C-alpha positions in Angstrom: 0.1 0.1 -0.3 1.1 3.8 -0.5 1.4 5.3 2.8 2.4 9.0 3.2 2.2 10.0 -0.3 0.5 13.3 -0.4 0.1 15.8 -3.3 -1.5 19.6 -4.0 -5.6 19.1 -3.9 -5.5 22.8 -4.4 -8.5 23.1 -2.0 -11.0 21.7 -4.5 -12.3 17.9 -5.4 -10.7 15.3 -7.4 -13.0 16.2 -10.9 -12.3 19.6 -10.0 -8.8 19.7 -9.8 -8.1 17.6 -12.5 -10.2 19.6 -15.2 -8.3 22.5 -13.8 -5.4 21.1 -14.5 -6.6 20.0 -18.1 -7.2 23.2 -18.7 -4.1 24.8 -17.3 -2.2 22.4 -20.1 -4.5 23.4 -22.7 -3.6 27.0 -22.4 0.0 26.5 -22.4 0.0 24.5 -25.6 -2.6 26.8 -27.2 -0.2 30.2 -25.9 3.2 28.5 -24.9 2.9 30.8 -21.5 0.7 31.3 -18.7 0.7 33.2 -15.6 -0.6 30.7 -12.7 0.2 30.3 -8.7 3.5 28.8 -7.9 1.9 25.7 -6.4 -0.5 25.2 -9.6 2.8 25.5 -11.9 4.6 22.9 -11.0 1.4 20.4 -11.1 0.7 22.1 -15.0 4.3 21.6 -15.8 4.4 17.4 -14.6 1.5 17.2 -16.9 2.7 18.9 -19.9 5.9 17.2 -19.7 4.2 14.1 -19.5 2.0 15.3 -22.9 5.4 16.0 -24.9 6.5 12.7 -24.1 3.1 11.6 -25.0 3.0 13.7 -28.5 7.0 12.4 -29.1 6.2 9.1 -29.5 4.6 8.8 -33.2 2.0 6.3 -32.6 -2.2 6.1 -32.7 -2.6 5.3 -28.9 -0.7 7.8 -27.6 -1.8 10.5 -30.1 -5.7 9.6 -29.0 -4.8 10.0 -25.0 -3.5 12.8 -25.9 -6.6 13.8 -27.5 -8.6 13.1 -24.7 -6.7 15.1 -22.3 -6.0 18.4 -24.0 -10.1 20.1 -24.0 -9.1 22.1 -27.3 -8.5 21.1 -30.9 -5.7 23.9 -31.5 -3.7 22.3 -28.4 -3.2 19.4 -30.1 -2.6 20.6 -33.5 0.7 22.3 -32.2 1.1 19.7 -29.9 1.5 17.4 -33.4 3.0 20.0 -35.5 4.9 22.5 -33.2 6.0 20.9 -29.9 7.1 17.2 -31.3 9.8 18.5 -34.1 10.9 21.6 -31.7 11.9 19.0 -28.6 12.4 15.9 -30.9 16.5 16.2 -29.9 15.5 16.8 -26.0 15.3 14.2 -24.0 12.8 16.0 -21.4 12.7 19.3 -19.9 9.9 20.8 -21.9 9.0 23.5 -19.9 10.3 26.2 -17.3 9.2 27.9 -14.3 9.8 31.2 -13.6 8.8 32.8 -10.2 6.9 36.1 -9.7 7.0 37.2 -6.0 3.7 37.4 -4.6 0.4 38.3 -6.2 -1.9 41.1 -5.2 -4.6 41.0 -3.0 -4.5 37.3 -1.7 -0.8 37.6 -1.6 0.1 34.3 -3.2 3.4 33.5 -4.2 2.9 34.1 -8.3 5.0 32.5 -11.2 5.2 32.4 -15.1 4.9 28.7 -17.0 6.3 28.8 -20.5 8.0 25.9 -23.0 10.8 26.7 -23.2 12.7 27.3 -26.6 9.1 29.0 -27.7 9.7 32.6 -29.9 10.1 34.6 -26.6 11.5 32.8 -24.4 12.1 35.2 -21.0 15.6 33.1 -20.4 17.0 34.3 -23.6 16.2 37.1 -23.6 18.0 38.0 -20.2 20.7 35.4 -21.0 21.2 38.1 -23.9 20.8 40.7 -21.4 23.0 39.7 -19.1 25.9 38.9 -22.2 26.0 42.5 -23.4 26.4 43.9 -20.1 29.4 41.4 -19.4 31.1 42.1 -22.5 30.9 46.1 -22.1 32.6 45.6 -18.8 35.1 43.6 -20.1 35.7 46.1 -23.1 36.0 49.2 -20.6 38.7 47.8 -18.9 40.0 47.1 -21.9 39.5 50.3 -23.5 38.6 54.2 -23.2 34.9 54.9 -22.9 34.9 56.5 -26.2 36.6 54.5 -28.5 33.5 51.9 -26.6 31.1 53.9 -27.8 32.3 54.7 -31.1 32.9 51.3 -32.1 30.3 49.2 -29.9 30.5 45.9 -28.5 32.6 43.6 -30.8 32.7 39.9 -31.1 29.5 38.9 -29.0 29.4 36.1 -31.1 33.2 34.5 -30.8 32.7 35.3 -27.0 29.6 33.2 -26.7 30.6 30.5 -29.0 34.1 30.2 -26.0 31.5 30.5 -23.5 29.3 27.6 -24.8 32.9 25.4 -24.5 34.1 26.2 -21.2 36.5 28.6 -22.6 35.9 31.9 -22.0 36.0 34.1 -19.0 34.5 36.9 -20.0 31.1 36.0 -19.0 30.3 35.8 -15.1 29.5 32.0 -14.5 26.3 31.9 -14.7 25.7 34.0 -17.4 27.6 31.1 -19.6 26.1 28.5 -17.7 22.7 29.9 -19.2 24.4 30.5 -22.5 25.2 26.5 -22.8 22.1 25.4 -21.3 20.2 27.5 -24.4 22.7 26.1 -27.0 22.0 23.0 -26.6 19.5 21.8 -27.7 18.6 24.2 -30.4 19.5 24.5 -34.1 22.8 25.4 -35.6 21.7 29.2 -36.0 21.1 29.6 -32.7 24.3 30.8 -31.8 24.5 33.8 -34.4 20.8 34.3 -33.0 22.4 35.0 -29.2 25.2 37.1 -30.0 23.2 39.4 -32.4 20.9 39.8 -29.2 22.9 40.2 -27.0 25.2 42.9 -28.9 22.4 44.8 -29.7 21.9 44.8 -25.9 25.4 46.3 -25.7 24.9 48.8 -28.0 21.8 50.1 -26.1 23.2 50.1 -22.8 25.9 52.4 -24.2 23.8 55.1 -25.9 21.3 54.9 -22.6 23.8 57.0 -21.1 23.6 59.4 -23.4 20.5 59.7 -24.9 19.5 60.2 -20.6 22.4 62.9 -21.0 20.7 64.3 -23.4 17.4 64.6 -22.3 18.4 66.1 -18.9 20.3 68.8 -20.4 17.1 69.8 -22.0 14.9 69.5 -19.6 17.2 71.6 -17.3 17.5 74.1 -20.2 13.7 74.3 -19.8 13.2 74.1 -16.6 15.4 77.1 -16.2 13.7 79.1 -18.9 10.3 78.6 -16.8 11.5 79.8 -14.0 12.9 82.4 -15.0 11.2 85.4 -14.0 8.5 87.0 -16.2 8.2 90.0 -15.9 4.2 92.2 -15.9 3.0 94.7 -17.0 3.2 98.0 -14.9 5.4 96.2 -12.1 9.4 97.8 -11.6 11.8 95.6 -11.2 15.0 96.6 -8.5 18.0 98.0 -10.7 14.7 99.1 -13.7 15.7 102.3 -15.9 12.4 102.1 -17.3 9.4 104.2 -16.1 6.7 102.7 -15.3 4.2 104.4 -18.3 6.6 102.4 -20.7 6.5 99.1 -19.3 2.3 99.4 -18.9 3.1 99.7 -22.5 4.1 97.0 -22.8 7.9 97.6 -23.7 8.1 93.9 -21.5 11.4 93.2 -23.8 15.1 93.4 -22.8 15.7 96.9 -22.2 18.7 98.1 -25.1 21.5 100.2 -24.4 20.9 103.9 -25.6 23.6 105.6 -26.7 23.6 109.5 -25.2 23.0 110.9 -29.0 21.2 110.0 -31.6 19.5 111.2 -34.3 15.5 112.1 -34.5 13.4 113.5 -37.3 12.6 117.1 -36.9 9.4 117.1 -37.5 9.1 121.2 -36.6 9.2 123.7 -39.8 12.4 123.1 -40.8 12.0 120.2 -41.8 16.3 118.8 -41.1 17.6 116.5 -39.1 18.8 117.8 -35.7 21.0 116.1 -33.2 19.6 116.1 -29.6 21.4 115.2 -26.1 19.7 112.8 -23.9 21.2 113.0 -20.1 
């Protein structure tokens, strides 16, 4: 007899719990990524692994059992046409659980359950970002910042190739380990794609401070311009030499330097120019 074997019941009856897990597996096969609580994600991953292994057998019996388990025809179609080909060389580990902290409301531990090697693989993106950061940090120690910004990240694909073979000292140990895991069962173009993605993140990392500096300087100039005291009609400031009447008439611009002598048109009787001095 089996004694002391407990499993997650999720506060549901047997039929309700099984239908819930079937629905989660169907949604996972349909969208390749779902968000749920951590206990549900672990149980869903366990069943999804079995269904994918069942679909890889390719027999009529295994296909019939998978069809009876899944709730939507599109999930069965993607299992047979997409996932069996994607995971043909992978012996297991078709799912990945990523923790997301606690959920708002009931404070339940949340998680993302996804199929590995999907088009929007989160581990792929995270590893590319980490590799780009390590490459920039390594090049920054060898050359100046100006040269690094001008030339950008160099030879990202070669660094990742060395990390795949376990011979690199540029990447951190965890990043190199993730690179090895990601490239182990992917296609022959995966190394080039990951290198290109890491280079893009490295270039973006170099361009971000310059962009932020430009935006900061523009904002600072705008704030200084907006915070400058604006003249009000009819009010004299300290050191103002114009009369209140001139200010009230709308002459609110900067005061022009007045020369000691100016030429004015004498509109008197003779109609000639006359030189008049101002104190």
